[in-house]
KEFI-381667 format. One line per field, with one value per residue (C-alpha): z, y, x; residue in three letters; residue number from 1. Coordinates in steps of 0.001 Angstrom, whole numbers, plus 500000, padded with zeros to 6 digits. Layout:
pz (Z;...)
py (Y;...)
px (X;...)
residu (ALA;...)
num (NUM;...)
//
This chain:
pz (788561;786585;782849;781749;779407;777259;774343;776024;775161;773034;772897;770289;768773;765620;764609;762050;761781;758880;761229;763176;762354;761930;764836;767194;765593;767820;770839;770130;769331;772623;774209;772757;773838;777488;777759;777203;773614;770454;767537;765623;762846;760011;756516;755821;754691;753383;749687;748523;750811;749152;745774;745447;741734;739253;739148;741501;744674;748067;750011;752345;754706;755146;755308;757800;760313;759869;760884;764095;765313;764437;766325;768849;769190;767584;765343;762167;760597;757573;756013;752092;751447;749077;751129;750230;746591;746010;744520;741499;740557;741267;738617;736016;736772;737863;737029;740167;742001;743934;743181;745772;746665;744763;742098;743263;742688;746164;745398;746638;750646;752715;752334;750985;747911;745157;743552;744217;740841;739065;737079;736698;740222;740495;738495;740322;744015;741912;741035;744727;746742;744464;744855;748794;749225;747326;748994;752647;752096;753823;755793;759124;761162;759171;761040;758382;756512;756745;753527;752780;756075;757187;753680;753184;756348;756177;753185;750708;750446;747325;744592;741978;738909;735493;736179;738645;736915;733867;736438;737685;734599;733661;737272;736930;733371;734878;737825;736057;732503;731102;731679;732441;735271;736540;736286;737918;741200;741268;740594;738381;737060;739894;738984;735340;736859;734042;732124;728161;728271;730040;729981;731313;734597;736682;740344;742637;743327;743199;741901;741372;744396;746380;747707;744988;744334;747615;745234;743062;746255;747888;744427;744222;748016;746340;743907;745742;748312;745799;744107;747813;748116;744216;745652;748345;746679;743800;747185;749372;745977;745555;749156;749631;746632;747990;751694;751739;755329;756957;758067;756224;757909;757593;760087;759523;761537;764423;762982;759785;757812;754051;753000;753179;755957;756050;752377;752810;755827;753867;752380;755459;758268;760989;760854;763175;764046;765109;768815;769927;772996;773502;770143;769858;771861;768773;767306;769591;767342;767737;769990;773424;775354;776383;779709;778839;776640;779742;782358;779996;778535;779924;779533;775971;776981;777501;775370;772577;772842;773432;770821;768405;769447;769110;765538;764383;766597;763945;760806;760661;762698;766251;765592;767501;766359;767065;767863;765448;766657;770552;771993;774966;775385;773375;769978;767372;765420;767112;768140;771999;772995;776600;777902;779382;782861;784843;784449;780973;778793;781013;781059;777364;777233;779519;778179;774338;775615;777193;773993;771977;771504;770389;770160;770791;768827;770489;768439;768580;769974;770003;769333;765788;765366;762180;759921;760817;763953;765472;768248;768705;771460;771631;774710;774288;773553;770910;772534;773464;777294;778302;778662;780792;778474;778596;782482;781950;779679;781648;784354;782150;782731;780177;781657;783038;779514;777899;774922;776062;773930;774088;774039;773953;774133;772904;769146;767454;763764;761956;758055;756279;753432;756111;757421;754239;753111;756736;756606;753301;754751;758866;758412;762244;762635;765912;764093;762617;762137;764274;767452;767372;766856;769955;772079;772197;772276;775118;777243;776592;778273;780806;781901;782163;779001;776233;772538;769310;766746;763550;760111;759407;757396;759868;762103;760151;761767;765456;768122;770367;773135;772045;768493;768634;765234;766218;762915;760070;757487;754098;754313;750965;750496;751537;754520;755592;754682;757642;759828;759825;760202;763235;764522;764933;767526;769167;770510;768923;769060;766568;766422;764203;760501;760248;756400;756158;752741;749662;748220;746031;748411;748201;750276;749567;747979;750303;753186;756047;756949;753757;753360;756792;757782;758400;761666;763271;762173;762138;759596;759922;760704;760823;762558;764211;764091;767138;767826;770976;772868;772374;773839;773353;776580;776760;778672;779057;777209;779979;783156;784294;783994;786138;785150;782128;779855;777349;774309;772346;768575;766949;767439;765354;765813;764490;763732;764565;761972;764098;766982;770152;771201;774827;774963;773878;773380;775451;773907;771068;767321;767695;771416;771565;768849;769874;770117;770898;769567;769998;768031;769321;769746;767715;769511;767392;769299;767505;769688;771353;774787;776335;779862;778161;775864;778684;780623;777462;777115;780922;780529;777772;779833;782392;780217;778811;782238;781322;784772;784474;786474;787279;786772;788100;785770;784112;785075;782496;782878;779604;780325;778184;778727;782930;783101;784388;783431;785729;784248;786178;783969;786689;788145;791600;793680;793160;795332;793003;794455;797295;795522;795525;792038;792200;789717;786122;786038;786234;787885;786951;789143)
py (780869;778638;779075;775785;777297;779548;777936;777963;777624;773989;772529;770266;768582;768977;765234;763575;759800;759660;759764;756890;753232;752861;750449;753543;755861;754705;754306;758250;759337;757597;759564;762584;762409;761268;764550;767010;767755;768405;769103;767330;768791;766817;766608;769744;768459;764943;765681;762679;760420;760919;760968;758920;759387;761742;761248;757800;758373;756549;757266;754193;755598;759019;757512;754725;757997;759897;757353;756384;759974;760257;757244;758640;761811;764342;766747;766519;770138;768980;770809;771526;769928;772592;773922;770716;769554;766365;765670;763869;767304;769627;767208;767361;770995;772074;776016;775997;776482;779762;781965;783670;787634;786187;784453;781344;778612;777305;773470;770309;769260;771145;772862;776151;775569;777039;780218;781592;783037;779972;779444;775687;775367;776595;774062;771360;773018;773240;770096;768278;770426;769202;765940;766635;768501;765955;763321;764877;767689;766367;763794;763795;764273;767224;770399;772625;773643;774700;776621;775948;776492;779819;781825;783551;782046;782270;784487;782789;785651;786867;785194;786686;783946;784616;784117;786466;789185;789093;788833;792056;793854;792933;793824;797161;797905;797424;799561;802746;802575;804154;804263;808196;807470;804778;807046;809759;807866;806171;809186;807544;810729;810255;808426;808602;804716;805852;802838;803718;799627;797812;795103;796982;796853;793781;792503;795351;792607;792843;796015;797389;798653;800923;799833;799742;802269;801874;802587;799935;797842;798760;798061;794613;794056;794567;792535;789599;789610;789739;786534;785055;786258;785056;781609;780914;782263;779598;776870;778704;778626;775379;774642;776354;775009;771230;771687;774826;773653;773617;776279;778276;779374;779804;779459;782970;783261;785208;789259;788032;791502;789978;790363;792145;789901;792162;791186;787702;787279;788709;785504;783358;782290;782963;783476;781378;781666;779651;780499;780421;782120;781874;781767;785131;786759;786574;789079;791671;791976;794626;797035;795034;794087;790629;791118;791506;788469;786713;787656;785698;783249;780807;782016;784672;788701;788868;791677;789937;787384;789606;791658;789086;787562;791168;791636;788427;789330;792613;790889;790244;793291;791588;788351;785533;783592;779928;779202;776673;775806;776592;776077;773360;772382;773534;774634;773800;776911;779458;780786;779646;777365;776642;774860;776736;777420;775263;776542;778592;776341;776835;780198;780684;778792;781684;784775;783224;782873;786180;788292;786116;783250;780355;777211;776640;773631;772658;771594;768295;765254;762939;764888;763923;761361;762382;765043;768987;768661;766558;768701;770092;768940;767347;767014;763597;762682;760511;757385;758029;758963;762020;765423;768101;770133;766840;767114;771207;770480;767911;770572;772726;773100;775260;775693;778416;780411;781295;782476;785813;789254;791770;795351;797658;801176;802133;801086;801063;801781;798907;799139;796804;798969;801438;798708;798059;801777;801948;799388;800477;802967;803047;805543;804033;800936;799910;800845;799428;799617;796786;798424;801869;800268;797791;801081;802303;798928;797853;801113;800900;796807;797925;800036;797534;798436;796390;797074;796550;796215;797351;798359;802720;801769;799884;802699;803133;800148;800578;803714;804153;806520;806416;806050;805530;805133;804659;804245;804834;806524;806019;807494;807254;809707;806764;806666;810220;810796;808437;809804;813233;811582;810191;813327;815235;812528;810906;811338;810547;810271;809983;808445;809670;809526;810071;810616;811212;809108;808864;805742;805179;805908;809915;812152;814847;817844;819787;817844;815415;815599;817287;814694;815311;818957;820625;817764;818573;822098;821736;821114;818855;820948;818365;814456;813283;810027;808968;807003;804319;806543;810010;810553;814195;816180;816770;819156;820566;823711;825395;823579;821886;818562;819072;816320;815675;813517;811833;810715;807574;806562;808897;812724;815168;818545;820872;824243;825050;826579;826123;823558;823945;823165;820350;819515;820607;820039;822210;821323;819778;821228;821311;823399;825083;823141;821377;817380;816786;819168;819395;820748;819945;816665;815362;814680;814493;813024;812814;811918;807976;808419;805798;807923;810638;808149;806884;809992;811067;807897;808630;812154;810737;808066;810591;813204;810378;809058;805556;803534;802414;800541;801239;797393;795479;794139;790809;791324;791660;792812;791344;791627;789729;790628;790575;788538;789843;787538;788897;786855;786537;786186;786146;783136;784223;785058;788476;790127;792052;793791;791519;788061;786155;785043;782542;782115;781698;781984;783484;784100;785029;787676)
px (762637;760445;760824;758716;756413;759415;761807;765057;768762;769300;772972;774653;778068;780100;780464;782355;780624;783183;786178;785376;784107;780765;780419;780612;777907;775497;776871;778098;774606;773291;775884;775192;771755;772190;774498;771757;772255;769534;771676;774269;776003;777514;778387;780012;783599;782288;782353;784900;783220;779548;781156;784209;783951;782418;778917;778887;777612;777489;774629;774607;776975;775290;772019;772815;773951;771188;769165;771079;770861;767206;766750;768846;766056;768948;768283;770417;772453;773272;776248;776633;780496;781429;784492;786606;786261;788043;791249;789722;787692;790784;792641;789954;789330;792577;791415;788902;791640;792343;795603;796927;798449;801657;800662;800510;798295;796842;797306;795067;795885;793811;790679;788563;790928;788398;787432;784510;784175;785134;781527;783083;783250;779633;778558;779405;778778;775185;775359;776823;774208;771085;772021;771817;768927;767175;768379;767938;765874;762511;764317;762919;765434;767296;766588;768555;770970;775088;775849;780031;782126;783511;782883;785767;788050;792049;792511;790610;788014;790134;791527;793861;792900;792638;789325;788667;790358;787865;785106;786766;786599;783033;782122;783900;782348;778928;779433;780900;779416;782275;786333;785969;783866;786252;789171;787551;786177;789847;791710;794056;795079;797600;800733;799910;797613;794706;792856;792353;790676;788321;791467;793991;792695;793697;793620;795253;798305;802179;801756;805024;806922;804280;800684;798214;795109;793135;790253;790905;791356;788331;786137;788290;786996;783369;783692;785020;782188;779841;781532;781056;777765;776479;778158;776455;772843;772950;773353;770256;768278;768536;767863;764641;763498;764261;764236;760945;760537;764580;766025;769648;772410;776094;778531;780552;784215;785534;785623;784936;786348;786564;783409;779905;778398;775176;774611;775804;772994;770458;768433;770007;767114;769756;773155;775878;779231;782153;783385;787410;787522;791297;792402;790494;793068;795102;793165;794113;796826;799138;796369;796480;799159;800782;800015;796409;796751;797962;795418;792617;794799;792567;789085;789619;788675;785653;784688;786524;784029;781157;781706;781614;778008;776700;778136;776542;772614;772829;773742;770031;768567;768954;767429;768795;771493;773330;777240;777733;781342;781972;785672;785011;789482;791864;792232;795131;795305;796278;800258;799400;796799;796233;793824;790742;790114;787823;784393;785198;783201;779763;781072;781104;777765;776015;777784;776293;773161;773054;773899;771389;771998;769646;771784;775370;776739;780607;783479;783862;782354;785442;789016;790468;793127;794339;795486;795505;793690;795068;796138;792200;790223;786511;784129;785815;789619;790938;790090;786364;786617;785170;787334;787158;784915;782182;781681;781014;778526;776812;776811;774708;770766;769243;766295;768079;768316;765362;764991;763355;764566;767595;766376;769615;769193;772723;773357;777049;777479;779371;780271;782010;783354;784589;787049;788037;788905;790650;792834;794136;795629;795697;798558;799744;801265;799091;795802;792926;789453;788666;791313;789174;785776;787054;787846;784447;782901;784937;784187;780422;780836;782821;779613;777876;775320;774198;774490;773217;775460;774298;774741;773996;771098;769493;768701;765699;764240;765158;764723;767840;769149;772509;773946;777685;779676;784041;785229;782273;785382;783303;779931;777863;774832;772549;773965;774355;770322;769701;772159;770882;767460;768453;770169;766799;765748;769073;771940;774652;778661;781367;784495;787653;788407;784320;783090;787034;786421;783829;781580;784818;787290;788171;788799;785656;786597;785105;787043;786330;782444;781394;779170;777290;778531;775578;775221;778580;779478;783539;785651;788912;791655;794468;795107;798463;799334;801283;804217;803582;805897;803927;800513;798582;796993;793491;791700;787778;786799;784938;786926;783688;785373;788655;790597;793474;793633;795840;795234;797373;797735;795487;794509;792108;791886;788826;788087;784126;782217;778589;779717;781311;784298;783986;787641;791122;794243;796651;800139;801727;801163;797661;797405;794152;792455;789312;789475;785725;782711;779199;776164;773032;772982;776053;779193;782467;785663;788895;791316;791618;791763;789781;789509;788217;785784;784622;783823;781593;779592;779379;778032;775846;774061;773282;771770;769997;769065;770870;772044;775312;777949;781540;782245;785699;788499;786687;783177;780803;776916;775014;770178;768373;764696;764635;767267;771100;773854;776831;780011;783344;786191;788690;790362;789407;786072;784930;781416;778973;776179;775609;776894;779442;780258;783303;786256;785348;781445;778303;774866;772038;770487)
residu (MET;ASN;HIS;ALA;SER;LEU;PRO;CYS;LEU;THR;LEU;GLY;VAL;CYS;ASP;TYR;PRO;GLU;HIS;VAL;GLU;ALA;THR;GLN;TRP;GLN;ILE;HIS;ALA;GLN;GLN;GLN;LYS;ALA;LEU;GLY;LEU;ALA;PHE;VAL;ARG;ILE;GLY;GLU;PHE;SER;TRP;GLN;LYS;ILE;GLU;PRO;GLN;SER;GLY;LYS;PHE;ASP;TRP;GLN;TRP;LEU;ASP;ASP;ALA;ILE;ASP;ILE;TYR;GLN;GLN;ALA;GLY;LEU;LYS;VAL;VAL;LEU;GLY;THR;PRO;THR;ALA;THR;PRO;PRO;ALA;TRP;LEU;VAL;GLU;SER;TYR;PRO;GLU;ILE;LEU;ALA;VAL;ASP;GLU;ASN;ASN;GLN;VAL;LYS;LYS;PHE;GLY;SER;ARG;ARG;HIS;TYR;ASP;HIS;ALA;SER;PRO;ILE;TYR;ARG;LYS;GLU;CYS;GLN;ARG;ILE;VAL;THR;ALA;MET;ALA;THR;ARG;TYR;GLY;LYS;HIS;PRO;SER;VAL;ALA;GLY;TRP;GLN;THR;ASP;ASN;GLU;LEU;GLY;HIS;GLU;GLY;THR;ALA;GLN;SER;TYR;SER;ALA;THR;SER;VAL;ILE;GLY;PHE;GLN;GLN;TRP;LEU;GLU;ASN;LYS;TYR;SER;SER;LEU;ASP;ALA;LEU;ASN;ALA;SER;TRP;GLY;THR;VAL;PHE;TRP;SER;GLN;THR;TYR;SER;SER;TRP;SER;GLN;ILE;SER;SER;PRO;ASN;LEU;THR;ALA;VAL;ARG;GLN;ALA;ASN;PRO;SER;GLN;VAL;LEU;ASP;PHE;LYS;ARG;TYR;CYS;SER;ASP;MET;ILE;ILE;ASP;PHE;GLN;GLN;LEU;GLN;ILE;ASP;ILE;ILE;ARG;ALA;LEU;SER;PRO;GLU;ARG;PHE;ILE;THR;HIS;ASN;PHE;VAL;ILE;PHE;ALA;SER;GLU;PHE;ASP;LEU;TYR;LYS;ALA;SER;LYS;ASN;LEU;ASP;PHE;VAL;ALA;TRP;ASP;SER;TYR;PRO;ILE;GLY;MET;LEU;GLU;TYR;PHE;ALA;THR;TRP;GLU;SER;GLU;GLU;ILE;LYS;THR;ARG;TYR;ALA;ARG;THR;GLY;HIS;PRO;ASP;LEU;VAL;SER;LEU;ASN;HIS;ASP;ILE;TYR;ARG;GLY;LEU;LYS;GLY;GLY;THR;ASP;PHE;TRP;VAL;MET;GLU;GLN;GLN;CYS;GLY;HIS;ALA;ASN;TRP;ALA;GLN;TYR;ASN;PRO;LEU;PRO;ALA;ASP;GLY;ALA;VAL;LYS;LEU;TRP;THR;ALA;GLN;ALA;TRP;ALA;HIS;GLY;ALA;GLN;SER;VAL;ILE;TYR;PHE;ARG;TRP;ARG;ALA;SER;HIS;MET;ALA;GLN;GLU;ILE;MET;HIS;SER;GLY;LEU;ARG;GLN;GLN;ASP;GLY;ARG;ALA;ASP;ARG;GLY;HIS;LYS;GLU;VAL;SER;GLU;LEU;SER;THR;GLN;MET;TYR;PRO;LEU;VAL;PRO;ILE;LYS;ALA;LYS;ILE;ALA;ILE;LEU;HIS;ASP;TYR;GLU;SER;MET;TRP;ILE;TYR;ASP;GLN;GLN;PRO;HIS;ASN;LEU;LYS;LEU;SER;TYR;TRP;ALA;GLN;PHE;TYR;GLN;PHE;TYR;SER;ILE;VAL;ARG;ARG;LEU;GLY;LEU;ASP;VAL;ASP;ILE;ILE;HIS;PRO;LEU;ASP;LEU;THR;LYS;ASN;THR;TYR;SER;LEU;VAL;ILE;ALA;PRO;ALA;LEU;THR;LEU;VAL;SER;ASP;GLU;VAL;ALA;LYS;VAL;LEU;LYS;ALA;THR;ALA;LYS;THR;THR;LYS;MET;MET;PHE;GLY;PRO;ARG;THR;ALA;PHE;ARG;THR;GLU;SER;GLY;LEU;VAL;PRO;LYS;ASP;GLY;GLN;PHE;SER;ALA;ILE;ALA;GLU;MET;VAL;GLY;ILE;LYS;LEU;ALA;ASN;PHE;ASP;SER;LEU;ARG;PRO;THR;LEU;THR;GLN;GLU;ILE;VAL;PRO;PHE;ASP;LYS;VAL;ASP;GLU;ASN;GLN;TYR;GLN;ALA;LYS;LEU;TRP;CYS;GLU;SER;TYR;GLU;LEU;ILE;THR;ALA;LYS;ALA;LEU;TYR;HIS;TYR;SER;GLU;GLY;PRO;MET;SER;GLY;LYS;ALA;ALA;VAL;THR;GLU;LEU;ASP;LYS;VAL;MET;VAL;VAL;GLY;ALA;LEU;SER;GLN;GLN;LEU;ILE;SER;THR;LEU;VAL;LYS;GLN;CYS;CYS;VAL;GLU;LEU;GLU;ILE;THR;THR;GLU;GLU;LEU;ALA;GLU;GLY;VAL;ARG;LEU;SER;HIS;ARG;GLY;ASP;HIS;CYS;LEU;VAL;GLN;ASN;PHE;ASN;GLN;HIS;THR;VAL;GLU;PHE;VAL;GLY;HIS;SER;ILE;PRO;ALA;VAL;SER;SER;ILE;ILE;LYS)
num (1;2;3;4;5;6;7;8;9;10;11;12;13;14;15;16;17;18;19;20;21;22;23;24;25;26;27;28;29;30;31;32;33;34;35;36;37;38;39;40;41;42;43;44;45;46;47;48;49;50;51;52;53;54;55;56;57;58;59;60;61;62;63;64;65;66;67;68;69;70;71;72;73;74;75;76;77;78;79;80;81;82;83;84;85;86;87;88;89;90;91;92;93;94;95;96;97;98;99;100;101;102;103;104;105;106;107;108;109;110;111;112;113;114;115;116;117;118;119;120;121;122;123;124;125;126;127;128;129;130;131;132;133;134;135;136;137;138;139;140;141;142;143;144;145;146;147;148;149;150;151;152;153;154;155;156;157;158;159;160;161;162;163;164;165;166;167;168;169;170;171;172;173;174;175;176;177;178;179;180;181;182;183;184;185;186;187;188;189;190;191;192;193;194;195;196;197;198;199;200;201;202;203;204;205;206;207;208;209;210;211;212;213;214;215;216;217;218;219;220;221;222;223;224;225;226;227;228;229;230;231;232;233;234;235;236;237;238;239;240;241;242;243;244;245;246;247;248;249;250;251;252;253;254;255;256;257;258;259;260;261;262;263;264;265;266;267;268;269;270;271;272;273;274;275;276;277;278;279;280;281;282;283;284;285;286;287;288;289;290;291;292;293;294;295;296;297;298;299;300;301;302;303;304;305;306;307;308;309;310;311;312;313;314;315;316;317;318;319;320;321;322;323;324;325;326;327;328;329;330;331;332;333;334;335;336;337;338;339;340;341;342;343;344;345;346;347;348;349;350;351;352;353;354;355;356;357;358;359;360;361;362;363;364;365;366;367;368;369;370;371;372;373;374;375;376;377;378;379;380;381;382;383;384;385;386;387;388;389;390;391;392;393;394;395;396;397;398;399;400;401;402;403;404;405;406;407;408;409;410;411;412;413;414;415;416;417;418;419;420;421;422;423;424;425;426;427;428;429;430;431;432;433;434;435;436;437;438;439;440;441;442;443;444;445;446;447;448;449;450;451;452;453;454;455;456;457;458;459;460;461;462;463;464;465;466;467;468;469;470;471;472;473;474;475;476;477;478;479;480;481;482;483;484;485;486;487;488;489;490;491;492;493;494;495;496;497;498;499;500;501;502;503;504;505;506;507;508;509;510;511;512;513;514;515;516;517;518;519;520;521;522;523;524;525;526;527;528;529;530;531;532;533;534;535;536;537;538;539;540;541;542;543;544;545;546;547;548;549;550;551;552;553;554;555;556;557;558;559;560;561;562;563;564;565;566;567;568;569;570;571;572;573;574;575;576;577;578;579;580;581;582;583;584;585;586;587;588;589;590;591;592;593;594;595;596;597;598;599;600;601;602;603;604;605;606;607;608;609;610;611;612;613;614;615;616;617;618;619;620;621;622;623;624;625;626;627;628;629;630;631;632;633;634;635;636;637;638;639;640;641;642;643;644;645;646;647;648;649;650;651;652;653)
//
C-alpha cells in the first residue's frame, strides 16, 4: 500500500543525557536519527541538574543537549521537572512533603515526594516552569511539553498532610455551604458521625476500627483529584503564555484511577500514556488466573493493552494519543519481569497505532547504570550495545501505519467517580470496578469489534449503534438526562450495580435505578455475592436459547415493572427471578457470566447488523480507517481468513 500522501506513525525515545558523559550525546543523537526516530523526550527528572541551588541555574548542559538533538534532526519533548523536587528545596520547605495514609511523612530519596495542595510547592513549581518555558518555549527544536511525570502514580494522588486537611475542609465548605447539607449527603447520622464544625472534619485515614464513611472517601478523592488538576493547570497556563505554538501533553499510567482523567485532560492538546504490557499483567489482580498470566507472560494480554489504549484515545473524545513510554525490553517494577518474546516490540507498536496512537516513544535509549532503574532495559544496554528491542525498532516501517480515523460503532461508558465508589465497597474479594469493566470489554474485543471508551456525557458528541455501560454505579442527574436521551435512539446494555449510588455516594431512597427508572422498567430484588466456588445457573425465559449459563462472583435479580425478562435464575435463593431484562432498546444484565454476556452482545450485533468474528485465543482485530490489523499474541503461527500469521506478530489486511 502507498501511504506517501498521508501522515504516518512517528517514533521516538526517552533519553537522559544527564546520566551519561557529554561526549556520548552526539553519538547517541546520530544513532537515534539513524534508527528512524523523530522525537526525544528529556528533562522530566532534571530539576537538581538545572537548578543546583535555589535561584542559581545551570542551563549550559541542557542548551548543549538540545542543540545536539537539533543538529541531528530530532525534535525534543521537554518535561517539566516537578515530579522530583531537589534535596535543597525539601530541606528549605519540609512541609511540601506528602503524608501517607498512616500519617508517615514521605521522605526525600525517590520521586513524586510532594503534596499537590501545598501552596509553597506550587509557587516553586511555577518558578521552575516559568524559567524553563522562558528559555526554551520558542526553541526551534522543542516540539512540545510534558507536564510533570505520571501524575498520581505509585499512590501519590492523595496526601493526608495538615495542608491537605485544611484544604479539604475549605473545599467541602465551598461545595456544601452548610454542615446540615454535608451531614445529609454523607449520611453522618449513621454511627453518630454528625459534624457540628468544619474543623472537625479530617481526611478519611486512620478512622478507628472499621472503614471510613464511603461518601467522605468519595469527596476526599474528588478533592485530591481537583488538587492534581489545579496543580497541572498552573503549569499549562505558564507554558501556553510562553510557548504558545508548542503542544502540551501528560503521560498517564496503566489504569490510572486516582483522579478524574477526563477533567485532567481537558486543557491538554492530546494525552499520552506509558505502556508496559508485561508488567501490566499484575493489574489482573485477583480476577484472572495464573495460567492466563503465564500464557501472556512474554507478550502481555492483548485486551489489557488495548483497553488502556482505548481509554486514553477516549479522554478527549477520540483524538489520537501518544505512547510516551513504550516497553522495549524487560521492565524492573513488576513482581515478575520476563524478557519480551521476539517480535513483541513490533507487535506492541502496531497495536498502539491500530488503537489510535500518533507517536510511540520507547523507554529508554540506554539502560541506566545507576540507582533505582538499574534492572530496567533500554533500546541499548548499559555499555551502549544495541539490545533486542533496538533490532525490532530498526525493522519497523512507519509508512505502513497512516494516521487515519477510527470509526467504532460501539461505545463503552467509563466514569472515575463510579470506580471510586464501587471500589469502596466491592462486597466481593475478587471484584473491582476494573474487573467488571474488563469482562464486558474483553468480550467485545474477542468478537473482533472496535470500541470507543468514553464518559457518559460524551454521548452527546457522537452517534453509536450500541452503548455498553459495564459498571456505571454512580449516576448523577446530569448523566441520567443524557442516558435517557440516548436510549430513545440507541441500543443500550447496562451491567450490575448500575445507578446504585447517588452523586453523594448514598443509595437512592427509591432504590437502585431510580435515576433512570423509566428507562429500565425494573427494581432490584436482591444481589448475591458469590464465593469463588459458588456458581449460579441462568436459563432463558422463553426457551429460544436452549443454553444454560453459569454466573460467578456477582448476581442481581430484578422485579419487573414494565420490562420483560430475557433470562432468569433456575436455582438458589433467587430462583425464578429475572437475571437479564429488556425494555424497548435498554437491556440490563445482572449476572457476571462471560458466556451469557457474550451471547447477549452477539444478539445485539445481529439485531444491529454489526459483523462479528469469533476470534481464536490470543488473536485480535483492530480497524483504523479501511485498514484491519490482525494481531497474533500467541507464540505459535495461526491461520486467519487465508493468512498465515507468525507467532507474536501482526499483518495489515
